[in-house]
C-alpha positions in Angstrom: -45.9 -66.4 -78.9 -47.2 -64.9 -82.1 -50.7 -63.7 -81.3 -53.1 -63.7 -84.3 -56.4 -64.1 -82.4 -57.3 -60.5 -81.9 -61.0 -61.1 -82.7 -61.2 -63.1 -79.4 -59.5 -60.4 -77.4 -56.8 -57.9 -78.2 -54.0 -56.8 -75.9 -54.7 -53.8 -73.8 -53.4 -50.5 -75.0 -50.8 -48.8 -72.8 -53.1 -45.8 -72.5 -55.9 -48.0 -71.2 -53.6 -49.7 -68.7 -52.3 -46.4 -67.4 -55.9 -45.0 -67.2 -57.0 -48.2 -65.3 -54.3 -48.1 -62.7 -54.7 -44.4 -62.0 -58.5 -44.7 -61.7 -58.2 -47.7 -59.3 -56.9 -45.3 -56.7 -60.1 -43.2 -56.8 -62.3 -43.8 -53.8 -66.0 -43.2 -54.0 -69.3 -44.6 -55.2 -70.5 -42.6 -58.1 -74.1 -42.7 -56.7 -72.9 -41.0 -53.5 -73.5 -37.3 -53.1 -70.4 -36.4 -51.0 -67.3 -35.0 -52.7 -65.6 -38.4 -53.1 -68.7 -39.8 -54.8 -69.1 -36.9 -57.0 -65.4 -37.1 -58.1 -66.1 -40.7 -59.1 -69.2 -39.7 -60.9 -67.4 -37.1 -62.8 -64.8 -39.6 -64.1 -67.7 -42.0 -64.9 -69.7 -39.5 -66.9 -66.6 -38.1 -68.7 -65.8 -41.7 -69.8 -69.4 -42.2 -70.9 -69.2 -39.1 -73.1 -65.8 -40.1 -74.6 -67.1 -43.5 -75.5 -70.3 -42.1 -77.0 -68.3 -39.7 -79.2 -66.6 -42.7 -80.8 -69.9 -44.2 -81.7 -71.8 -41.2 -82.9 -74.1 -41.2 -79.8 -74.8 -39.0 -76.7 -73.4 -39.9 -73.3 -76.9 -40.5 -71.8 -77.3 -43.2 -74.4 -74.4 -45.3 -73.1 -75.5 -48.0 -70.7 -72.5 -49.8 -69.2 -72.7 -53.5 -68.9 -70.5 -56.3 -67.5 -69.5 -57.4 -71.1 -70.7 -57.5 -74.6 -72.8 -60.6 -74.0 -74.8 -58.8 -71.3 -75.3 -55.9 -73.7 -76.7 -58.3 -76.3 -79.0 -59.9 -73.7 -80.2 -56.6 -72.4 -81.1 -55.4 -75.9 -82.8 -58.5 -77.1 -84.6 -59.6 -74.0 -85.3 -56.0 -72.9 -86.8 -55.0 -76.3 -88.8 -58.3 -76.6 -90.3 -58.0 -73.1 -91.3 -54.4 -73.6 -92.7 -54.9 -77.0 -94.5 -58.1 -76.2 -96.0 -56.7 -73.0 -97.1 -53.4 -74.6 -99.3 -55.1 -77.2 -99.9 -53.2 -80.3 -103.2 -52.5 -82.2 -104.0 -53.7 -85.7 -104.5 -50.8 -88.0 -108.2 -50.2 -88.6 -109.4 -52.6 -85.9 -111.2 -51.7 -82.8 -108.4 -52.0 -80.3 -107.5 -55.5 -81.4 -104.4 -56.5 -79.5 -101.4 -57.9 -81.4 -99.0 -60.2 -79.7 -95.6 -59.1 -80.8 -93.8 -62.5 -80.5 -91.7 -62.6 -83.5 -87.9 -62.0 -83.5 -86.3 -61.7 -87.0 -82.7 -62.9 -86.8 -80.2 -63.8 -89.5 -78.6 -67.3 -89.5 -74.9 -67.3 -88.5 -75.2 -64.9 -85.6 -73.0 -65.0 -82.6 -74.0 -67.4 -79.9 -74.7 -64.4 -77.5 -77.6 -63.6 -79.8 -78.6 -67.2 -80.8 -78.7 -68.5 -77.2 -80.6 -65.4 -76.0 -83.2 -65.8 -78.6 -83.5 -69.6 -78.0 -84.0 -68.8 -74.3 -86.9 -66.4 -75.1 -88.4 -69.1 -77.4 -88.1 -71.8 -74.7 -89.2 -69.8 -71.7 -91.2 -66.8 -72.8 -93.1 -67.9 -75.9 -91.1 -65.9 -78.4 -91.1 -67.0 -82.1 -88.0 -66.8 -84.1 -87.8 -66.3 -87.9 -84.3 -67.2 -89.1 -83.4 -65.0 -92.1 -81.1 -66.8 -94.6 -77.6 -65.5 -95.3 -75.8 -65.8 -98.7 -72.6 -67.5 -99.7 -70.4 -64.8 -98.1 -72.4 -64.6 -94.9 -74.5 -61.5 -95.6 -78.2 -61.4 -94.6 -80.7 -61.7 -97.4 -82.5 -58.3 -97.2 -85.2 -59.4 -99.6 -86.3 -62.0 -97.1 -86.2 -59.4 -94.3 -88.3 -57.0 -96.4 -90.8 -59.8 -97.1 -91.2 -60.7 -93.4 -91.7 -57.0 -92.4 -94.2 -56.5 -95.3 -96.0 -59.7 -94.4 -96.7 -58.8 -90.7 -94.7 -56.1 -89.2 -97.2 -55.6 -86.4 -96.2 -59.0 -84.9 -92.5 -58.4 -84.9 -91.0 -57.5 -81.5 -87.6 -56.7 -82.9 -84.9 -57.4 -85.5 -81.4 -58.3 -84.4 -78.3 -58.7 -86.5 -74.5 -58.3 -86.6 -72.7 -55.3 -87.9 -70.0 -57.7 -89.1 -69.8 -61.5 -88.9 -67.4 -62.4 -86.1 -66.2 -65.5 -87.9 -65.8 -64.7 -91.5 -65.6 -60.9 -91.3 -68.3 -60.0 -93.7 -69.8 -56.5 -93.1 -73.5 -56.6 -93.0 -75.9 -54.0 -94.7 -76.8 -52.3 -91.4 -78.0 -49.0 -92.9 -80.3 -50.7 -95.3 -81.8 -52.9 -92.5 -82.2 -49.9 -90.4 -84.1 -48.2 -93.1 -86.5 -51.1 -93.5 -87.1 -51.4 -89.8 -87.6 -47.7 -89.5 -90.2 -47.7 -92.2 -92.0 -50.7 -90.6 -92.0 -49.2 -87.2 -89.9 -52.0 -85.7 -86.8 -51.6 -83.5 -83.4 -52.9 -84.6 -80.6 -54.1 -82.4 -77.1 -54.4 -83.9 -74.3 -56.5 -82.4 -71.3 -54.3 -83.3 -68.8 -56.1 -80.9 -66.7 -57.5 -83.7 -66.8 -54.3 -85.8 -66.1 -51.7 -83.1 -62.6 -50.3 -83.5 -62.2 -51.6 -87.0 -64.9 -49.7 -89.0 -66.6 -46.4 -88.5 -69.8 -46.5 -86.5 -72.2 -43.5 -86.4 -75.3 -44.4 -84.4 -77.0 -41.0 -84.8 -75.9 -40.8 -88.5 -77.7 -44.0 -89.3 -80.9 -42.9 -87.5 -80.8 -39.5 -89.4 -80.0 -41.2 -92.8 -82.9 -43.7 -92.3 -85.4 -41.1 -91.0 -86.0 -43.3 -88.0 -89.1 -42.5 -85.9 -89.1 -42.8 -82.1 -88.5 -46.4 -80.9 -88.0 -47.8 -84.4 -85.1 -48.4 -86.7 -81.6 -48.7 -85.2 -82.3 -48.2 -81.5 -79.7 -50.4 -79.8 -76.1 -51.3 -80.4 -73.8 -53.5 -78.4 -70.0 -53.1 -78.0 -67.2 -54.4 -75.7 -64.1 -52.9 -74.3 -61.7 -55.8 -74.6 -62.1 -55.9 -78.4 -60.5 -52.5 -78.8 -57.7 -52.6 -76.3 -59.6 -51.9 -73.2 -60.2 -54.2 -70.2 -62.3 -57.3 -70.1 -65.3 -57.2 -67.9 -67.0 -54.1 -69.3 -69.2 -53.6 -72.3 -71.8 -51.1 -73.3 -75.2 -50.9 -74.9 -75.9 -47.8 -77.0 -79.6 -47.2 -76.3 -81.5 -44.5 -78.2 -83.3 -42.0 -76.0 -86.6 -43.1 -77.5 -86.1 -46.8 -76.9 -87.9 -48.6 -74.0 -86.5 -51.8 -72.6 -87.4 -54.0 -69.7 -84.2 -54.4 -67.5 -82.5 -57.6 -66.8 -81.1 -56.4 -63.4 -83.2 -54.6 -60.8 -82.0 -52.5 -57.9 -81.0 -48.9 -57.7 -81.8 -48.0 -61.3 -78.5 -46.3 -61.7 -78.5 -46.2 -65.5 -81.8 -44.8 -66.8 -83.5 -47.6 -64.8 -82.3 -49.9 -67.5 -79.4 -51.4 -65.6 -79.0 -51.3 -61.8 -75.8 -51.8 -59.8 -72.8 -49.8 -58.8 -70.8 -49.0 -61.9 -67.1 -49.8 -62.3 -65.5 -46.4 -62.6 -61.9 -47.6 -63.2 -63.1 -50.0 -66.0 -65.1 -47.2 -67.6 -62.2 -44.8 -67.5 -59.9 -47.5 -69.1 -62.6 -48.3 -71.7 -62.8 -44.6 -72.6 -59.0 -44.3 -73.0 -59.0 -47.3 -75.4 -61.9 -45.9 -77.3 -60.3 -42.5 -77.7 -57.0 -43.9 -79.0 -58.7 -46.4 -81.2 -60.9 -43.8 -82.8 -58.1 -41.4 -83.3 -56.1 -43.8 -85.5 -59.0 -45.9 -86.9 -58.3 -45.2 -90.6 -54.5 -45.7 -90.3 -54.9 -48.9 -88.3 -57.5 -50.3 -90.8 -55.2 -49.7 -93.7 -52.3 -51.2 -92.0 -54.3 -54.3 -90.9 -55.8 -54.7 -94.3 -52.3 -54.7 -95.9 -51.1 -57.4 -93.4 -54.2 -59.4 -93.9 -53.9 -59.3 -97.7 -50.3 -60.4 -97.5 -51.3 -63.3 -95.2 -54.1 -64.3 -97.6 -51.7 -64.3 -100.5 -49.2 -66.4 -98.5 -51.8 -69.0 -97.6 -52.9 -69.2 -101.3 -49.3 -69.8 -102.3 -48.6 -72.3 -99.5 -51.8 -74.3 -99.5 -53.5 -73.7 -102.9 -56.6 -75.6 -102.0 -57.3 -73.5 -98.9 -60.6 -71.5 -99.4 -61.0 -68.0 -98.1 -64.5 -67.5 -96.5 -66.5 -64.3 -96.4 -66.7 -61.4 -98.8 -63.6 -61.1 -100.9 -64.9 -58.4 -103.2 -63.1 -55.1 -103.8 -63.5 -52.2 -101.4 -63.0 -51.6 -97.7 -66.7 -51.8 -96.9 -67.2 -55.5 -97.5 -64.9 -57.2 -94.9 -63.3 -56.4 -91.5 -59.7 -55.3 -92.1 -58.2 -57.7 -89.7 -60.1 -60.9 -90.6 -58.8 -63.9 -92.6 -60.9 -67.0 -92.4 -60.0 -70.2 -94.3 -61.3 -73.7 -94.8 -58.6 -76.3 -95.3 -60.0 -79.4 -97.0 -59.1 -82.7 -95.4 -58.1 -81.1 -92.1 -59.8 -80.5 -88.8 -59.6 -76.9 -87.7 -58.8 -78.0 -84.2 -55.8 -80.0 -85.4 -54.5 -77.0 -87.2 -55.0 -74.8 -84.2 -53.1 -77.2 -81.8 -50.3 -77.7 -84.2 -49.8 -74.0 -84.8 -50.0 -73.4 -81.1 -47.2 -75.9 -80.6 -45.2 -73.9 -83.2 -45.8 -70.7 -81.2 -48.7 -69.2 -83.2 -52.0 -68.5 -81.6 -55.1 -68.5 -83.9 -58.6 -69.8 -83.5 -61.0 -72.1 -85.3 -64.3 -71.2 -86.9 -65.9 -74.0 -84.9 -67.3 -74.3 -81.4 -65.8 -76.8 -79.2 -67.9 -78.0 -76.3 -66.7 -80.6 -73.8 -63.8 -81.5 -76.2 -66.2 -82.4 -79.0 -65.6 -80.3 -82.1 -68.7 -79.1 -84.0 -68.8 -77.7 -87.5 -69.1 -73.9 -87.8 -72.8 -72.9 -87.8 -71.8 -69.8 -89.8 -70.3 -71.8 -92.7 -73.1 -74.3 -92.6 -75.6 -71.4 -92.9 -73.6 -70.1 -95.9 -74.2 -73.4 -97.7 -70.8 -74.9 -97.2 -70.2 -78.6 -96.6 -69.7 -80.1 -93.2 -66.1 -80.9 -94.1 -65.5 -77.2 -94.9 -67.2 -76.2 -91.7 -65.0 -78.5 -89.7 -61.8 -77.5 -91.4 -62.0 -73.8 -90.6 -59.3 -71.5 -89.2 -59.7 -67.9 -88.3 -56.6 -65.6 -88.3 -57.3 -62.1 -87.0 -54.9 -59.2 -87.0 -54.9 -56.3 -84.5 -53.3 -53.1 -83.4 -50.1 -54.9 -82.2 -49.7 -57.2 -85.3 -46.6 -56.9 -87.4 -45.1 -58.2 -90.6 -43.0 -60.6 -88.5 -46.2 -62.1 -87.1 -47.5 -62.8 -90.6 -44.1 -64.3 -91.6 -44.2 -66.5 -88.5 -47.6 -67.8 -89.3 -46.8 -68.5 -93.0 -43.6 -70.2 -91.9 -45.4 -72.5 -89.4 -48.4 -73.3 -91.7 -46.9 -75.8 -94.2 -45.7 -78.3 -91.5 -48.9 -77.8 -89.5 -51.1 -78.3 -92.6 -49.2 -81.4 -93.6 -49.6 -83.1 -90.2 -53.3 -82.0 -89.9 -54.0 -83.4 -93.4 -52.3 -86.7 -92.5 -54.3 -86.9 -89.3 -57.5 -86.2 -91.2 -56.7 -88.9 -93.8 -56.1 -91.4 -91.0 -59.3 -90.5 -89.3 -61.3 -90.9 -92.5 -59.7 -94.3 -93.1 -60.6 -95.4 -89.6 -64.2 -94.2 -90.1 -64.3 -96.1 -93.4 -63.0 -99.3 -91.8 -65.8 -99.2 -89.3 
């Protein structure tokens, strides 16, 4: 099988596998004070420090979670609950309380964010302001600025992606961090798709934006299985000045932000993957970009009417190096996926598929694309194990898959017309 779905999950690195198997033999709860427990704690804290170093953070700021989705939930719900409960005061008024209900969120976010925000709206009385994105999937900073200028005191938090997980466009995180820092509003960034592909410097952004305590970039979510670590562990980078209400209550093991016995072996493996990935970030990004560009050129030559989505401008700072996202007119993305899978090539669609009913990509729809485009999306993502042979195999399998998918799409449209 040729694997070109690294954005979904990437194969574990050998170093991470070795670290995991060795750490699984360690006995001891890291919260115990006997020697076995302290040995486990040492491994856990060393892992925390190693991961923090790859993110420009301090070890104490790494809160381990069960996955990236939990990290996103903890950041958004935790910040909203804390900010909404600790009501502010209108400047110049006599202790007039302000209900911080508003969440500013760009369109086209990952469903970990969308569903979390929708839950807060439905169950907690939150109000969401959806910020538009442009034709390449990048948030409109002018609208963000207008919302902050209009009534920053009512904003509980801003949340956004570091890079769009579907189309690969890199977002203006530093500019958004500067705006939120100036407005006194906390910013959470979902960096799950970006971690391991682009440099991330948490403290660097806070310094560059002159962020005050509790405002600007204060929380950032990542996940181990996106960088060659194990599934089942993620992390929230939480600035020392940030206050959040926990999702899970119990022993308060991690800054009283997340309770529960921590998975030492998974943390050790996560750290091993983070260390290796960080050490070769530049080389891997250049290699993946070259493979991606060759794949894009091959698709353009094979299927001229295929449309590349996301930012295609020059420079390495506009798009994730491993991402190639296309719309194929007249085809259903799911049909292409299944036909390529039958040919031995694993990719993904840009659409969500629930209970066997395909839905158009909400990202492409938010970018102003047609529903037909949004249904005919295919995401091909390159990773650390990808080779020229993988690209060749995809380009070899694509013409026949596209021809069959286009024929199926034509038949479906004819049937719909007859009805």
